[in-house]
C-alpha positions in Angstrom: -1.0 -2.0 -12.2 -3.7 -4.5 -11.5 -1.5 -7.2 -10.0 -0.1 -4.7 -7.6 -3.6 -3.5 -6.6 -4.7 -7.1 -6.1 -1.7 -7.9 -3.9 -2.1 -4.7 -1.9 -5.8 -5.4 -1.4 -4.9 -8.9 -0.2 -2.5 -7.5 2.4 -4.9 -4.9 3.6 -7.8 -7.3 3.9 -5.7 -9.9 5.7 -3.9 -7.5 8.1 -6.4 -4.8 8.8 -9.9 -6.2 7.9 -9.6 -9.6 9.6 -9.9 -11.3 6.2 -13.2 -9.6 5.4 -13.1 -7.4 2.2 -16.3 -5.5 3.3 -16.6 -4.0 -0.2 -13.7 -1.6 0.2 -13.1 0.1 -3.2 -9.6 0.8 -4.6 -10.1 4.5 -4.0 -11.6 4.3 -0.4 -9.7 6.4 2.1 -8.1 4.2 4.7 -8.1 7.1 7.2 -11.7 8.2 6.6 -12.9 4.6 6.8 -10.8 3.8 9.9 -9.1 0.9 8.1 -5.5 1.8 8.8 -4.2 3.8 11.8 -0.7 5.3 12.3 0.7 1.9 13.5 -0.9 0.2 10.6 0.8 2.7 8.2 4.2 1.6 9.5 3.2 -2.1 9.0 2.0 -1.2 5.5 5.3 0.6 4.7 7.4 -2.3 6.0 5.4 -4.6 3.7 5.8 -2.4 0.7 9.6 -2.0 1.3 10.0 -5.8 1.6 7.6 -6.9 -1.1 8.5 -4.3 -3.8 12.1 -3.5 -2.9 11.4 0.2 -2.5 12.5 2.7 0.2 9.8 5.0 1.7 11.2 8.2 3.1 9.6 10.0 6.0 8.5 12.8 3.8 6.6 10.3 1.6 4.4 9.1 4.5 1.5 11.2 3.4 -2.1 10.3 2.5 -1.5 11.1 -1.2 0.8 8.1 -1.3 -0.7 5.7 1.2 -4.4 6.4 1.9 -6.0 3.9 -0.6 -5.2 0.9 -2.6 -5.0 3.0 -5.8 -2.8 5.6 -4.2 -0.4 2.9 -2.9 -0.3 1.1 -6.3 0.6 4.3 -8.1 3.2 5.2 -5.4 4.8 1.8 -5.8 5.0 2.1 -9.5 6.5 5.6 -9.3 9.1 4.4 -6.8 10.0 1.4 -8.8 10.3 3.4 -12.0 12.6 5.8 -10.2 15.0 3.0 -9.3 13.4 0.3 -7.3 14.9 -3.2 -7.0 14.4 -5.1 -10.3 14.2 -8.4 -8.3 11.1 -7.4 -6.4 7.8 -9.1 -7.1 4.9 -7.5 -9.0 
């Protein structure tokens, strides 16, 4: 899971933190820390769908799946195990 976490962290830092990591931990809540807003969630989902070849259904747009680097990595792994695109990048 570590390569996925690293890539998700890179995306979040570049797109939501202006290139500054600011010590965000893998389990830090994006909502509580004000890192990602509702528009940002849509941008994040588009990135996940493109990068990892998964589809994110409306009912999956919940904090349990998308509110931290760890949650997103676990979500991506579950989605890929359930039939994601085998040509997607790690």
